[in-house]
Every structure is written in structure tokens, then in C-alpha cells.
C-alpha positions, 0 to 999 in steps of 0.5 A: 157492153163492148164486143171485146167484153164478149166471149170469143163465140159471141163476137162476129169477127172471131166466128167469121175467121173460125170459118162460122161466116154462114152461121152469122146473123144479118145483125152480125154481118152489119156490125162487121160492116158498120165496125165500131160503135158509139158511146153506149151502144157496141156495133152489134147493138147498132146493127140490130137497131138499124134493122129493126127500124127499116124492117129487116133486110129488104128495107136495108138494101133499100135504104138510100144514102140519105137514110144511112146519114140519118142513123145514130152512130154513123158520120158521112165517112161511115155511112157512105161505105155502107152504102157503098157496099150495099150498092155493090151487091144491087149492081151484082144483082143487076148484072144477073137476070133481070126480072121483067115487069110487064102487067101490073100482077108482076109488079105487085107479085115484085114488090109485095115481099120487098116492102112488106114491114115497113112502118113509115111511108116510101116512095120509089121508081123502078126504072124499066127498058122496053121489054119490061126488064128492071133496070134500076130499083130506087127508094127516093123519099122516106116519110113519116107513118103517114106521108112522104114527099117526091116530086116528079123532077126528082122521079124522072132524073132517076130514071132517066139515070138508067136509061129507063123507057119507062118508069114505074112509081110505087109506094107503101101504106104503113096502115095496110090499106092500099087503097088510094088518097086523093094526094095519091091520084093527084101525084099519079096525074102529075107523074103521068103528065110529066113522063109524057112530055119527057118521052119516059111514060109512067108504066104504072103507080103501085100502092102496097099494102098489107099482102095486097096492092093496088095498081092505078093501071089495072083500076083505070084501064090504062092502054099501054102494054107494061 
């Protein structure tokens, strides 16, 4: 069904103009940004579909440009427009008081709610300054339900882009079990070596599961304070 075929009290734009903006759902708001649908799906249906695939608003905010380009019904121009809108939100949040992440517990508490509901594995970066203040958060890789790929070069390139003093790696296990695999441990070692050579040490590598997490720093007793 086309949005124009809905009654006015069901259309997001009409409800917004009638002063009901705060009552709009996340899907309604995304549909307003989306603008138009595609054959067989209107903008509201496309918005609900992408929210379902990304696990809701937290996953949507973490979606990179590549993730937007993969969404059905979006070309490069619209994908860039949606990414830019959310990037403005992320930058406004960075302008507010920054979260301070100085321990595995602080990292786990910050990441747990952000990663819940993800149905595929994602790998990300928290860029931190010398005090542990969060400078930037980025999803760098999005894979299948069991694996994702990331290179130390890409990881630290992004960290340096934001002037990080230390960099914290994180990824989720869709199975809910945060126990590290052999590949997780090998990647952590590669990130540690690359970080030391670049002068941007790896603060930690957090694996997020279902309501729990694994910290390589805590498990292995790394000697840095972050």
C-alpha cells in the first residue's frame, strides 16, 4: 500500500505537521528520512525492515555507510543522506559529556546495551583519549551470524583519524556466548602488536554476548590502566 493511500492520521508527515512528532515511532521517523519507497514497499515498510535487520535504533545508529548502501531500495545518494543525518546526531552526542571508559567493567557496561539484538557479528572501535574519554565509536566490519573480518591497519587508521591515544576493540557473538575463539585470540594479538608499533596501545578487546561479556584485559591481566 502506498503511503498516500493511508488516512492522514496514519501518515508520518501529516502527523508531524499536526504537532504529533513526539508520538512518531522510530519506523515513522526513519520513513520521513527515507522519503520514498520502492516497487511493492512504501517508505514505512522499508523503514521497519531495516530496523528489524539492524536490531533497532542502536544498531541503526551504528550502521556505517557500507551498511546503508546494502539496504534494499537505497541508491548512493539516499544512503549518503541517511548516513549524514545520523552522523550529525553522533557528533552532537560527542559534543555532550563524553563517556569515560577506564576499566573492563566500564567498557562492558557501555557496550552491553548497544550490542543487544544484533543477529550478525559486528566488529567495532572505541577511540579513547589519555583519560579514557570516548572520542569516537565506529562499526568497522559487519559479517555473517558467525564471523566477521577486520584488519589491524583499518582498525588503527580509524583510531588515528580521531586522535586516539588508546583504542578499544569490541565485537559481539550472536550465539550469546562471549567466550573467545582461537581466531578472537589471534586477532587480539595482532591488534596488540600493531598498536604498540604505532604508539596507540590496544586498551582492551571486549566480546559481547547475551547480558555478559569477555574482556581480554581482565582475563589476561594486562598492565595498562585503561
